[in-house]
C-alpha positions in Angstrom: -34.1 188.8 72.5 -36.4 191.4 70.5 -38.8 191.2 67.4 -37.6 189.2 64.2 -36.1 191.5 61.9 -37.0 191.6 57.9 -34.1 191.2 56.4 -30.1 192.0 57.2 -27.3 193.9 54.1 -24.1 193.8 55.9 -21.8 195.5 53.9 -17.9 195.4 54.5 -17.9 193.5 58.1 -17.5 190.9 59.5 -19.0 189.0 63.0 -16.4 187.5 66.0 -17.6 184.3 66.3 -19.1 184.7 70.0 -22.1 186.6 68.1 -22.6 183.7 65.7 -24.8 182.1 68.2 -27.7 184.4 68.7 -29.8 182.8 71.6 -33.0 183.0 69.4 -31.4 181.4 66.8 -33.8 179.5 65.7 -36.0 182.0 65.1 -33.4 183.7 62.4 -33.3 180.5 60.6 -33.6 181.3 57.0 -33.7 185.1 57.5 -32.4 186.0 54.0 -29.6 188.9 54.1 -27.2 189.8 52.0 -23.1 190.0 52.2 -21.8 192.7 49.9 -18.3 192.2 50.2 -15.4 195.2 49.4 -12.6 192.8 47.5 -9.9 196.0 47.8 -10.7 196.6 52.0 -8.1 197.6 54.1 -10.2 197.4 57.9 -11.9 194.1 57.0 -9.5 191.3 54.4 -11.6 189.4 51.7 -11.3 186.4 54.1 -13.0 188.1 56.4 -16.3 188.8 54.8 -16.0 185.3 52.5 -15.3 183.8 56.4 -19.3 185.8 57.6 -21.0 184.7 54.5 -19.7 181.3 54.7 -20.2 180.9 58.8 -23.8 182.5 58.0 -25.4 180.2 55.9 -23.4 177.5 58.0 -26.2 178.2 60.3 -28.8 179.0 58.0 -29.6 181.9 57.3 -30.7 182.2 53.3 -27.5 184.7 52.4 -27.3 186.2 49.0 -23.0 187.3 47.9 -22.5 190.6 45.8 -18.3 190.5 45.9 -17.7 193.9 44.1 -13.6 193.4 43.3 -12.7 197.3 43.5 -14.4 199.2 46.2 -13.0 199.6 49.2 -14.1 199.5 52.6 -17.7 202.2 51.6 -20.3 202.3 50.3 -20.8 203.1 46.8 -24.1 203.5 45.5 -23.0 203.4 42.1 -22.0 199.9 41.5 -23.6 199.0 44.6 -27.1 200.0 44.8 -28.4 198.1 42.0 -27.6 194.4 43.8 -28.8 196.4 47.2 -31.8 197.0 45.7 -32.5 193.4 43.5 -32.3 191.9 47.0 -34.5 194.8 48.9 -37.3 194.6 45.1 -36.4 190.6 45.9 -38.0 190.2 49.8 -41.1 192.3 48.7 -41.8 189.8 45.6 -41.0 187.9 47.7 -42.9 189.1 51.3 -41.8 186.3 53.3 -44.4 185.9 55.1 -43.8 189.4 56.5 -46.8 190.9 57.3 -45.8 194.6 56.2 -43.8 192.6 53.2 -47.2 191.9 52.4 -48.2 195.0 51.8 -45.7 196.3 50.2 -46.2 193.7 47.8 -49.8 194.0 47.2 -48.9 197.8 46.6 -46.5 197.7 44.4 -48.9 195.0 42.5 -51.6 197.9 42.3 -49.0 200.4 40.9 -47.9 197.9 38.3 -51.7 196.8 37.4 -52.3 201.0 37.3 -49.2 201.3 34.7 -50.3 199.1 32.6 -54.5 200.6 32.6 -52.7 203.6 32.2 -50.4 202.7 29.2 -53.5 201.0 27.6 -55.6 204.5 27.2 -52.3 206.4 26.0 -52.5 203.3 23.1 -56.2 203.1 22.8 -56.7 207.2 22.8 -53.6 207.4 20.0 -54.8 204.3 18.0 -58.4 206.7 18.2 -57.3 209.4 18.2 -54.8 209.7 14.5 -56.9 206.5 12.6 -53.5 203.6 13.5 -52.9 200.7 15.4 -50.3 200.1 17.5 
């Protein structure tokens, strides 16, 4: 029994039912999990990947499922990368009550505000230099 993870990303996988009943299940309820399903996986059949996602939902995990019909038993960053990126960004946005995620969220917001200020300064300098309004 270790610390609760912030989230899980499961790609092209399944789990035997014996592993689906962890002793610390109460602390894991609501844990965000991204299940990336590969439609052409010759090692883990599609129905087992879908069964895993459904079982995790029934156990109380916060499951997001992304299916990729043309992917084999691999991670294809070009096709699957945006789904993984979006899942991670959503975790950071939500903060999840986790101090580390909250810290990342604060840093992201500060960076966005800094960029907005930079863009406003560029616009102001352009308008001043050229006497034009943008």
